[in-house]
matplotlib code that plots the C-alpha trace (Angstrom):
import matplotlib.pyplot as plt

x = [102.1, 99.6, 101.1, 98.6, 97.7, 96.1, 95.2, 95.1, 98.3, 98.9, 98.1, 96.7, 100.0, 101.7, 98.9, 99.7, 103.3, 102.5, 104.8, 103.2, 101.0, 103.4, 104.6, 101.6, 100.1, 99.5, 102.6, 104.7, 102.7, 103.6, 107.3, 106.9, 105.8, 108.7, 111.3, 110.0, 109.6, 112.8, 114.8, 113.1, 114.6, 118.4, 118.8, 121.7, 121.4, 117.8, 115.9, 113.1, 114.3, 112.0, 111.7, 112.7, 112.4, 111.9, 109.0, 106.9, 105.9, 105.0, 106.0, 108.2, 111.2, 113.7, 117.1, 119.5, 123.2, 122.8, 125.4, 124.5, 125.8, 129.2, 129.4, 127.2, 123.4, 120.4, 117.1, 114.2, 111.2, 107.5, 106.3, 108.8, 110.9, 112.4, 111.8, 113.1, 116.0, 116.0, 112.9, 114.2, 114.6, 118.2, 119.2, 117.0, 118.1, 116.6, 119.8, 120.7, 120.0, 117.7, 115.0, 111.7, 110.5, 107.6, 106.8, 108.3, 106.3, 109.4, 109.6, 110.0, 112.5, 110.2, 113.2, 114.5, 112.8, 114.0, 113.2, 113.2, 112.7, 109.0, 107.1, 104.6, 101.6, 98.0, 96.5, 98.9, 100.4, 102.5, 105.8, 106.5, 109.0, 109.8, 112.4, 112.5, 114.5, 114.7, 117.4, 120.6, 120.8, 123.1, 121.4, 123.0, 122.4, 123.8, 125.9, 126.1, 127.3, 130.5, 133.4, 131.1, 129.5, 133.2, 133.9, 136.0, 135.7, 139.0, 140.3, 143.5, 144.2, 148.0, 147.9, 146.0, 142.7, 139.5, 136.9, 138.8, 137.4, 140.1, 138.5, 135.4, 135.6, 137.5, 135.3, 132.4, 131.4, 127.9, 128.9, 126.7, 129.6, 130.8, 129.9, 132.8, 135.6, 138.7, 141.6, 144.1, 140.9, 137.9, 135.4, 134.9, 132.0, 131.6, 128.3, 128.6, 131.0, 131.9, 132.7, 134.8, 136.5, 138.6, 141.4, 144.0, 142.4, 139.7, 138.2, 136.5, 136.8, 134.5, 133.3, 135.7, 137.4, 139.3, 136.6, 136.4, 138.3, 141.2, 142.7, 142.7, 138.8, 135.2, 132.3, 128.7, 129.5, 130.8, 127.6, 125.1, 126.8, 126.3, 122.8, 122.1, 124.4, 121.3, 118.7, 119.4, 120.4, 121.9, 124.9, 124.8, 127.0, 127.3, 128.2, 129.6, 129.9, 130.9, 133.3, 134.9, 133.9, 131.0, 127.8, 124.3, 123.3, 126.5, 128.5, 125.7, 123.3, 120.2, 119.4, 115.7, 116.5, 117.2, 120.7, 123.8, 123.6, 126.3, 129.4, 129.4, 125.5, 126.7, 130.0, 127.7, 125.2, 127.8, 129.5, 126.6, 125.9, 129.4, 129.8, 125.9, 126.4, 129.7, 129.5, 131.1, 134.5, 134.5, 133.2, 133.9, 133.7, 130.2, 129.6, 126.4, 125.8, 121.9, 121.6, 118.7, 119.3, 117.7, 118.1, 120.4, 121.5, 122.4, 124.7, 125.5, 124.9, 128.2, 129.0, 125.7, 125.7, 128.7, 127.2, 128.9, 126.8, 122.7, 122.6, 121.3, 118.0, 117.3, 118.6, 115.0, 113.8, 117.3, 116.5, 113.4, 115.1, 118.1, 115.1, 113.3, 115.9, 117.9, 114.9, 114.3, 118.2, 118.5, 114.9, 113.5, 110.6, 110.0, 113.5, 114.0, 115.9, 117.7, 118.3, 121.0, 120.3, 123.7, 123.5, 126.9, 127.1, 124.3, 121.6, 123.7, 123.5, 127.0, 128.1, 129.7, 127.9, 128.3, 127.1, 123.8, 123.1, 123.5, 121.6, 118.4, 118.4, 120.2, 119.1, 115.6, 115.3, 116.6, 113.9, 110.9, 112.2, 112.8, 109.8, 107.0, 105.2, 102.6, 104.2, 106.5, 104.4, 107.1, 109.6, 111.9, 113.6, 115.1, 118.1, 118.4, 122.6, 122.0, 121.6, 125.0, 127.1, 130.3, 132.1, 135.8, 136.8, 135.9, 136.7, 140.2, 140.5, 138.7, 136.4, 132.8, 132.3, 133.4, 131.8, 135.5, 136.1, 134.1, 134.3, 131.2, 129.4, 129.9, 128.5, 125.7, 125.1, 126.1, 123.6, 121.0, 120.8, 121.0, 117.5, 116.3, 116.6, 115.3, 112.1, 112.2, 112.1, 109.7, 107.7, 107.2, 109.9, 107.5, 108.3, 105.0, 103.6, 100.0, 98.9, 99.9, 96.7, 95.3, 97.5, 97.2, 94.9, 97.3, 96.0, 94.3, 95.1, 94.2, 94.4, 94.2, 96.0, 94.4, 92.1, 94.0, 94.2, 96.1, 96.7, 99.2, 97.2, 100.2, 99.3, 101.9, 100.7, 103.4, 103.8, 101.8, 99.0, 96.1, 93.7, 89.9, 88.3, 84.7, 85.2, 82.9, 85.4, 84.5, 87.0, 85.3, 87.0, 88.2, 89.0, 89.8, 92.1, 89.9, 89.3, 85.8, 84.3, 82.9, 79.5, 79.4, 83.1, 84.9, 85.7, 82.9, 82.5, 84.6, 84.9, 88.4, 88.8, 90.1, 93.4, 91.8, 93.4, 91.1, 91.7, 89.7, 91.1, 89.9, 90.5, 91.1, 94.3, 93.3, 92.8, 90.9, 90.1, 89.0, 86.4, 85.9, 82.4, 79.8, 77.7, 77.8, 80.9, 79.7, 76.8, 76.7, 77.8, 79.2, 83.7, 84.5, 81.7, 83.3, 86.0, 87.7, 90.2, 93.6, 96.3, 98.9, 97.0, 99.2, 97.1, 99.9, 98.3, 100.1, 103.8, 103.3, 104.7, 102.9, 101.6, 100.9, 97.6, 95.9, 92.4, 90.6, 87.2, 85.1, 84.4, 81.6, 82.0, 82.9, 86.7, 88.6, 92.0, 93.6, 94.2, 95.7, 97.0, 97.3, 98.9, 99.8, 103.5, 103.9, 103.2, 105.3, 106.3, 108.2, 105.6, 106.2, 102.2, 101.4, 102.4, 99.4, 96.7, 94.8, 98.2, 100.8, 103.7, 102.7, 103.5, 100.0, 98.8, 99.3, 98.7, 100.1, 96.8, 96.0, 93.8, 94.4, 91.6, 91.8, 89.1, 89.6, 88.2, 90.9, 94.6, 97.1, 100.5, 103.2, 105.2, 108.9, 108.8, 110.5, 109.2, 110.8, 108.1, 105.7, 105.7, 103.0, 102.3, 101.9, 101.5, 100.2, 97.4, 94.1, 91.7, 94.2, 96.7, 98.9, 100.2, 102.6, 104.2, 105.8, 103.2, 100.0, 97.9, 95.2, 93.5, 94.3, 92.4, 92.1, 91.7, 90.7, 92.2, 90.8, 91.3, 88.3, 88.1, 86.9, 87.8, 88.9, 89.9, 91.1, 94.2, 93.9, 97.4, 100.5, 99.9, 96.7, 95.0, 92.6, 89.8, 90.7, 88.5, 85.5, 88.2, 87.7, 91.0, 92.9, 95.6, 94.8, 96.7, 97.2, 97.3, 98.4, 97.2, 98.6, 95.4, 95.3, 94.5, 98.2, 99.4, 102.0, 103.0, 101.5, 101.9, 100.6, 99.1, 97.6, 94.8, 94.3]
y = [118.1, 116.0, 114.0, 113.6, 110.7, 111.7, 107.9, 104.3, 102.7, 99.8, 98.5, 101.2, 101.4, 102.5, 104.9, 106.6, 107.2, 108.9, 112.1, 113.7, 116.4, 118.6, 119.1, 120.5, 123.2, 126.4, 128.0, 125.0, 124.0, 127.6, 127.3, 123.8, 125.8, 127.8, 125.6, 123.3, 126.3, 127.2, 123.8, 124.1, 127.4, 127.1, 123.3, 123.1, 119.2, 118.6, 115.2, 113.4, 110.2, 107.8, 108.7, 105.5, 104.3, 100.9, 99.3, 102.6, 104.4, 108.2, 110.9, 111.7, 114.5, 116.4, 115.5, 118.7, 119.6, 122.1, 125.3, 125.9, 123.0, 122.7, 119.3, 116.4, 116.1, 116.7, 115.1, 117.9, 115.9, 117.7, 115.1, 115.0, 118.0, 118.3, 121.9, 121.9, 124.5, 125.4, 127.3, 129.4, 128.6, 129.3, 127.3, 124.6, 120.6, 117.4, 116.2, 113.4, 112.1, 109.6, 108.3, 106.5, 103.8, 103.8, 100.8, 99.8, 96.9, 94.3, 91.0, 88.3, 85.7, 82.2, 80.5, 83.2, 82.0, 84.6, 86.7, 90.2, 93.5, 94.9, 96.4, 99.2, 99.3, 100.5, 99.4, 96.9, 93.4, 90.8, 90.5, 89.3, 85.8, 86.5, 88.9, 91.5, 92.2, 96.2, 98.4, 97.8, 100.2, 100.3, 99.6, 101.6, 100.9, 103.0, 101.4, 104.3, 104.5, 104.0, 101.3, 98.8, 99.4, 100.0, 96.3, 94.6, 91.3, 89.8, 87.5, 86.3, 86.5, 86.9, 84.7, 82.3, 82.8, 81.4, 83.3, 84.6, 84.2, 82.0, 79.3, 80.4, 79.0, 76.1, 74.5, 75.5, 71.5, 72.7, 74.7, 77.9, 80.2, 78.6, 81.5, 83.9, 81.3, 80.0, 81.3, 82.3, 81.8, 84.3, 84.5, 88.4, 89.5, 89.8, 92.2, 94.1, 97.0, 98.8, 102.9, 103.1, 106.3, 104.5, 105.6, 103.8, 105.2, 105.1, 101.4, 101.3, 97.4, 94.4, 93.4, 90.5, 89.5, 92.7, 95.4, 95.9, 98.8, 98.0, 94.8, 92.2, 92.8, 92.2, 94.2, 93.6, 94.9, 91.5, 89.1, 92.4, 91.8, 88.5, 88.6, 91.9, 89.9, 86.5, 89.2, 91.4, 91.0, 94.5, 95.4, 96.8, 99.5, 99.5, 102.8, 102.9, 105.9, 104.7, 106.5, 105.3, 106.7, 109.1, 109.7, 110.1, 113.1, 115.4, 113.9, 112.5, 114.7, 114.8, 118.5, 118.5, 117.8, 120.9, 122.1, 122.0, 119.7, 116.7, 117.0, 113.4, 113.6, 116.2, 114.2, 111.6, 112.8, 114.7, 111.3, 109.5, 112.4, 112.6, 109.0, 108.3, 111.7, 110.6, 106.7, 106.6, 108.2, 106.4, 103.1, 102.6, 98.7, 98.9, 100.1, 102.6, 105.4, 105.1, 104.3, 103.7, 104.5, 101.4, 100.9, 102.5, 100.7, 102.0, 100.3, 103.4, 103.7, 103.2, 106.6, 107.8, 105.2, 107.4, 107.6, 111.4, 112.9, 112.9, 111.5, 108.0, 110.2, 112.0, 109.0, 107.5, 111.5, 111.7, 108.2, 109.5, 112.5, 110.6, 108.2, 110.9, 113.6, 110.4, 110.1, 113.7, 114.9, 111.9, 112.4, 108.8, 109.6, 105.8, 104.5, 101.4, 101.5, 99.1, 99.7, 97.2, 97.5, 98.2, 94.4, 94.6, 91.8, 90.1, 89.6, 89.2, 91.7, 93.8, 96.3, 98.2, 101.9, 102.6, 98.9, 99.3, 102.2, 100.2, 97.7, 99.6, 102.7, 103.0, 99.3, 100.1, 103.6, 101.7, 99.0, 101.4, 103.7, 100.3, 98.7, 101.3, 99.2, 102.1, 105.3, 103.0, 100.2, 97.6, 99.8, 100.0, 96.8, 95.7, 93.8, 92.7, 91.7, 90.6, 86.6, 87.2, 88.2, 86.1, 85.9, 86.9, 83.5, 82.4, 85.4, 87.1, 90.0, 91.7, 94.6, 94.3, 98.1, 95.7, 92.9, 91.2, 91.5, 87.9, 87.3, 84.9, 87.9, 90.2, 87.3, 86.8, 90.8, 91.3, 88.5, 89.4, 93.2, 91.9, 89.8, 92.9, 95.0, 92.5, 92.5, 95.9, 96.8, 94.2, 96.1, 93.5, 94.3, 94.2, 93.5, 93.1, 90.1, 90.5, 87.1, 85.5, 85.7, 83.7, 80.4, 78.0, 74.7, 71.7, 69.5, 72.4, 73.7, 76.5, 78.4, 81.5, 84.2, 87.0, 87.6, 90.7, 92.2, 91.3, 94.5, 93.3, 89.8, 87.8, 85.3, 86.8, 89.4, 92.0, 95.2, 97.1, 95.2, 95.7, 93.1, 93.3, 93.6, 92.1, 88.8, 85.7, 82.7, 79.3, 76.6, 72.7, 69.5, 66.6, 63.5, 61.7, 64.2, 63.3, 67.2, 66.8, 68.5, 66.5, 67.2, 69.0, 69.3, 72.7, 75.5, 77.6, 81.4, 83.8, 87.5, 88.5, 92.2, 95.5, 94.2, 91.6, 88.7, 85.7, 83.0, 79.7, 78.3, 75.9, 73.5, 69.6, 68.5, 67.2, 67.6, 70.9, 72.5, 76.9, 78.7, 82.0, 81.1, 82.5, 83.8, 87.7, 88.1, 88.5, 90.6, 94.3, 96.4, 93.2, 93.5, 90.8, 92.6, 92.7, 90.5, 87.3, 85.0, 85.8, 83.9, 81.3, 79.5, 77.0, 73.8, 72.7, 74.8, 72.6, 73.8, 76.3, 79.3, 82.4, 85.3, 83.0, 82.6, 79.0, 79.8, 78.4, 78.0, 79.7, 83.1, 84.3, 80.8, 79.1, 79.6, 77.0, 76.2, 72.8, 70.5, 71.6, 69.3, 70.7, 69.3, 69.9, 70.9, 70.9, 74.1, 77.1, 79.4, 82.0, 83.4, 86.7, 87.6, 90.7, 90.2, 90.0, 87.6, 86.7, 85.8, 84.2, 82.2, 79.0, 75.8, 74.3, 77.4, 77.6, 81.3, 81.0, 80.0, 83.3, 84.2, 86.4, 88.1, 91.3, 93.8, 92.8, 96.1, 97.8, 99.0, 95.9, 96.7, 99.4, 100.8, 101.9, 105.4, 108.4, 109.0, 112.4, 113.2, 113.5, 115.8, 115.4, 117.4, 118.3, 114.7, 114.1, 116.7, 118.1, 120.2, 119.9, 117.7, 119.6, 117.5, 118.7, 116.5, 117.5, 115.7, 114.8, 112.7, 110.4, 109.5, 109.7, 107.7, 107.7, 104.5, 103.6, 101.4, 98.5, 98.7, 100.2, 103.4, 106.3, 109.1, 109.7, 112.7, 113.7, 116.5, 118.8, 120.9, 120.1, 121.5, 120.6, 120.4, 118.0, 118.9, 116.4, 117.9, 115.1, 112.5, 110.7, 110.1, 108.0, 106.5, 106.1, 105.3, 107.7, 105.6, 107.4, 106.3, 106.6, 106.5, 102.7, 102.0, 101.0, 102.3, 104.5, 104.6, 104.2, 107.2, 106.5, 109.6, 110.8, 112.2, 114.4]
z = [109.4, 107.9, 104.8, 101.7, 99.8, 97.0, 95.6, 96.7, 95.3, 97.6, 100.7, 103.1, 105.0, 102.3, 101.7, 105.4, 104.3, 101.2, 100.6, 97.3, 99.5, 101.1, 97.6, 96.0, 97.9, 95.6, 96.0, 95.4, 92.2, 90.5, 91.9, 90.0, 86.8, 87.2, 87.4, 84.8, 82.2, 83.2, 82.6, 79.5, 78.3, 79.7, 79.0, 76.7, 75.6, 76.7, 75.7, 77.3, 79.1, 80.8, 84.7, 86.2, 90.3, 91.1, 90.1, 89.8, 86.8, 87.4, 84.7, 82.1, 83.1, 81.3, 81.2, 81.5, 81.1, 84.0, 83.8, 87.3, 88.9, 86.7, 84.6, 84.8, 84.3, 86.6, 86.4, 87.1, 88.2, 88.1, 89.9, 92.9, 93.4, 96.1, 96.9, 100.8, 100.1, 96.4, 95.2, 92.7, 89.1, 89.0, 92.4, 92.2, 92.1, 92.9, 94.7, 92.2, 89.0, 90.3, 88.1, 88.3, 85.8, 83.5, 82.7, 79.5, 77.1, 77.1, 75.8, 78.9, 79.1, 79.5, 80.6, 83.3, 86.5, 88.9, 91.9, 90.3, 92.3, 92.7, 90.6, 91.6, 88.8, 88.6, 91.7, 92.4, 91.6, 92.9, 92.1, 89.0, 88.7, 85.1, 85.1, 81.9, 79.5, 80.2, 79.5, 81.6, 84.2, 87.2, 90.3, 93.3, 97.2, 99.6, 103.3, 105.4, 108.9, 111.3, 111.7, 111.5, 108.2, 107.3, 108.0, 111.1, 110.3, 110.2, 107.4, 108.7, 112.6, 113.0, 116.3, 114.8, 117.6, 115.6, 114.5, 111.3, 108.2, 107.3, 110.5, 108.8, 105.6, 106.5, 109.4, 106.7, 106.6, 105.4, 102.8, 104.1, 102.7, 99.8, 97.7, 99.2, 98.0, 99.3, 101.3, 98.1, 95.5, 96.9, 94.7, 92.6, 91.5, 88.0, 88.1, 91.5, 92.0, 95.2, 95.8, 99.1, 100.1, 102.4, 104.9, 102.5, 99.2, 97.5, 96.2, 93.2, 92.0, 91.9, 95.4, 97.0, 100.1, 101.6, 101.0, 104.6, 106.6, 105.6, 103.3, 105.9, 107.3, 105.3, 106.4, 105.4, 101.7, 101.3, 101.8, 100.9, 97.6, 97.1, 97.8, 95.1, 92.9, 93.0, 93.2, 90.2, 86.2, 86.0, 87.5, 90.9, 92.5, 96.5, 97.6, 101.2, 103.0, 106.6, 108.7, 112.1, 115.3, 113.9, 116.2, 114.6, 117.0, 115.8, 112.5, 110.5, 112.0, 109.7, 108.1, 109.4, 112.9, 115.1, 115.0, 112.5, 110.0, 110.6, 108.1, 107.5, 106.6, 104.2, 102.8, 102.4, 100.3, 98.1, 97.6, 96.2, 93.8, 92.9, 92.0, 90.3, 88.4, 86.9, 86.8, 83.2, 84.6, 87.6, 86.2, 82.7, 82.4, 83.5, 80.2, 81.1, 83.0, 83.7, 87.0, 90.1, 93.5, 94.8, 98.3, 101.7, 104.7, 107.8, 110.2, 113.3, 116.7, 119.1, 119.6, 120.1, 123.5, 125.1, 128.5, 129.1, 126.0, 125.7, 121.6, 123.2, 123.9, 120.8, 118.7, 117.8, 116.6, 115.0, 112.9, 111.7, 110.3, 108.7, 106.7, 105.7, 104.9, 103.2, 100.7, 100.4, 99.2, 97.4, 95.4, 96.1, 98.2, 99.0, 98.6, 100.4, 104.0, 106.2, 109.7, 110.8, 115.1, 117.1, 118.8, 121.0, 124.0, 122.1, 124.4, 127.3, 130.1, 131.1, 133.7, 130.9, 131.0, 127.5, 126.1, 128.7, 126.5, 123.5, 124.5, 126.4, 124.3, 120.7, 119.5, 121.0, 119.0, 116.0, 116.3, 116.8, 113.7, 111.4, 112.8, 112.5, 109.8, 109.8, 108.6, 106.5, 104.8, 104.3, 102.3, 105.4, 106.9, 110.4, 111.1, 114.6, 115.1, 118.8, 117.5, 115.3, 118.7, 119.5, 122.5, 122.5, 123.2, 119.8, 118.5, 117.3, 119.1, 122.3, 121.2, 122.1, 119.9, 117.0, 117.8, 118.9, 115.1, 114.3, 110.5, 111.0, 112.8, 109.6, 107.4, 108.7, 109.4, 105.9, 104.4, 106.4, 105.3, 102.0, 102.6, 104.3, 101.6, 99.0, 101.3, 101.7, 98.0, 97.7, 100.3, 102.8, 105.3, 107.9, 111.8, 113.0, 111.8, 111.1, 110.9, 114.1, 115.9, 112.8, 112.4, 109.9, 111.0, 110.9, 107.9, 106.0, 102.5, 100.5, 96.6, 95.5, 93.5, 90.6, 88.0, 86.0, 82.6, 80.2, 78.4, 76.0, 75.8, 76.2, 79.0, 81.8, 84.1, 83.4, 86.4, 84.3, 84.3, 87.1, 88.5, 87.9, 91.1, 91.7, 89.7, 90.8, 91.2, 92.1, 93.3, 93.5, 94.5, 91.6, 93.8, 90.9, 88.9, 85.5, 85.1, 86.1, 89.2, 92.0, 93.1, 96.8, 97.3, 96.8, 98.3, 97.6, 95.4, 96.0, 94.8, 93.8, 96.1, 94.5, 94.0, 91.7, 94.0, 95.7, 98.0, 99.0, 102.6, 104.9, 102.0, 102.6, 100.4, 97.1, 93.3, 92.9, 90.1, 89.9, 88.0, 87.2, 86.2, 83.8, 86.7, 87.9, 85.4, 81.7, 81.5, 81.4, 84.1, 85.3, 86.0, 82.7, 80.4, 76.8, 78.1, 77.0, 78.2, 77.0, 75.0, 76.3, 78.5, 80.5, 81.2, 83.7, 86.7, 89.0, 88.0, 90.8, 88.4, 89.5, 87.2, 83.9, 82.7, 84.0, 82.7, 79.6, 78.0, 75.3, 75.5, 78.3, 79.7, 82.5, 82.6, 84.3, 85.7, 85.1, 87.9, 91.0, 93.5, 97.1, 99.9, 103.4, 102.9, 99.3, 97.7, 96.8, 99.6, 97.0, 94.6, 96.3, 96.9, 98.6, 102.1, 104.6, 106.2, 103.0, 101.3, 103.5, 102.7, 103.4, 102.0, 102.4, 99.9, 96.2, 95.6, 91.6, 89.9, 87.7, 85.2, 82.3, 80.4, 77.8, 75.7, 72.7, 71.4, 73.2, 71.4, 71.4, 70.3, 71.5, 68.4, 68.3, 67.9, 69.3, 72.6, 72.8, 70.4, 73.7, 76.9, 79.2, 82.3, 85.2, 86.9, 89.1, 87.6, 89.2, 86.6, 83.9, 81.9, 78.9, 75.9, 73.6, 70.4, 67.3, 65.4, 65.1, 67.4, 66.4, 69.7, 73.4, 75.6, 79.1, 81.2, 84.4, 87.0, 85.8, 82.1, 81.4, 78.6, 80.6, 77.8, 74.3, 73.3, 69.6, 70.1, 67.2, 67.9, 68.7, 72.3, 73.9, 77.2, 78.5, 81.4, 84.1, 86.7, 86.5, 86.5, 90.0, 92.3, 91.2, 88.9, 85.1, 81.7, 78.9, 76.0, 72.3, 69.5, 65.6, 62.9, 62.1, 66.1, 67.5, 70.8, 70.6, 74.2, 77.7, 80.0, 84.1, 85.6, 88.9, 89.4, 93.2]

ax = plt.figure().add_subplot(projection="3d")
ax.plot(x, y, z, "-o")
ax.set_aspect("equal")
plt.show()
């Protein structure tokens, strides 16, 4: 089936994996209308809420207490409804109260330098380094699989064999696992919670040592939790849905694969629904019932290697179905996903037929799916566990199916899963390195980053602020560091790409100045016509801080950065720019030199008001969009992807229909204005 991507949201490999199109044929649009209309009629306690998914703003949805599904709330989405099985208004469900975020203009904390989750925006923007102060919500991660996901790393081996957790910590001379704590004083993470229906009872508590398959074991959840705790300020909930001895071919069999849906697949989805829809009851200490399904990790495969069954031959197909079905049933189309391989036996050949099938069929299938970068575009990651396999001689028990219960193996697997999940969240979980054929030359440095539309004029490239394409940028050398360009030395002229990025390569180490110069930028019809340099100029362009404004100068003249000193191995690796051959993680490249501009005639502020007053549908839109509000709006502005005003509408009644048939395909911003020219609300729409 061909999947249609209505617009270019991010890089081309993301385009190829969009699931929008299949939901928008005529019967589906009719069904969608019926569903939304019915939900408005039957709602018992409806309120408009901002639809949220990590990093990408889409629509507003209805929050409905649904009598058809008992207690709890269901979110009805006008953009990503799950039509797979539920076409009637009376039995339609999205599967979960999953939310996609509308960008909220919250103040940033200039002291909170961190690595937050990726934010999708109009076009595409780099990951922000300044964590935003947002409304608290729980980041929910699912760890699913069989016994190794349950956790088989031994904490205390009664016979004193090496490889238990006590042994690993006592011999951790480098402090690699210091965050785990010490025996009899294990670290408990105050901000990360675990839900796990274990054999000995349901665990609902903060993550610490002893949450594996039994109280004397650890699993991937331990270090995964530590990685997420370091990454997020929001509370984190890990829901572990893992059962020993279960196959993907039968027990977890996805619904879209031929045959009977596996009972443990259904149970997994049900547990996720029950927990997330009852957060305030299950985890009252968290203090919020608002959540976001942020990621899913899969660690399973042993039972599908059974030589007496043919599950291995269909494992790759079943795993593709699993990724897609989990995303559909949880209502998160681009849910970040990490596949952890069955690395039993490591890279050593074995005469064991079962292990041979694991090594030659199952692990290969896992890598094929997770490394399908063209399909998944960086949202699906792969962890190879073969390097973490340790032999029986340095492990507590004999059991290759459980990695000999070696605690170090499970520490490494959990940490790698966490790191790969962060890459998937940031859309950088690629297996293939597109730059392998373009190695960096020695003693050569580079400089670059972004020119962006600073909509709120604060000097920070916020997640919902787009880049400006077509801008001419000039780099000059400044050998004596006096702030005056040297004649004849520099990187020439570069033009920002469609997402606002530029890069100068092949430079010699030394001092440089970067200019957004006056040529081909300010005149009518040129990319910065009418724009001025933004506020909050950061003079120290050499501070290695991304997403701040490094440009200053008088309006409509050369806007220049401060002095940037480039060295071969001293440049920042954590700028988290888009991962491709132009923006690689290179110690000789500084990708933090940004220039913000704004249109002084555009609306500035976002006033506090009750967002329940405005309803927008449908979204995505084709020929017309309807706006309902219980007060008279002064104006509605439609702004294109680079921040230019496309159309202004003056609503005349509480329900207005806007003709959008002439809009080119793409992402647009609806700005709702009051009569003092203040923006009351921003909403992104997708034009198909």
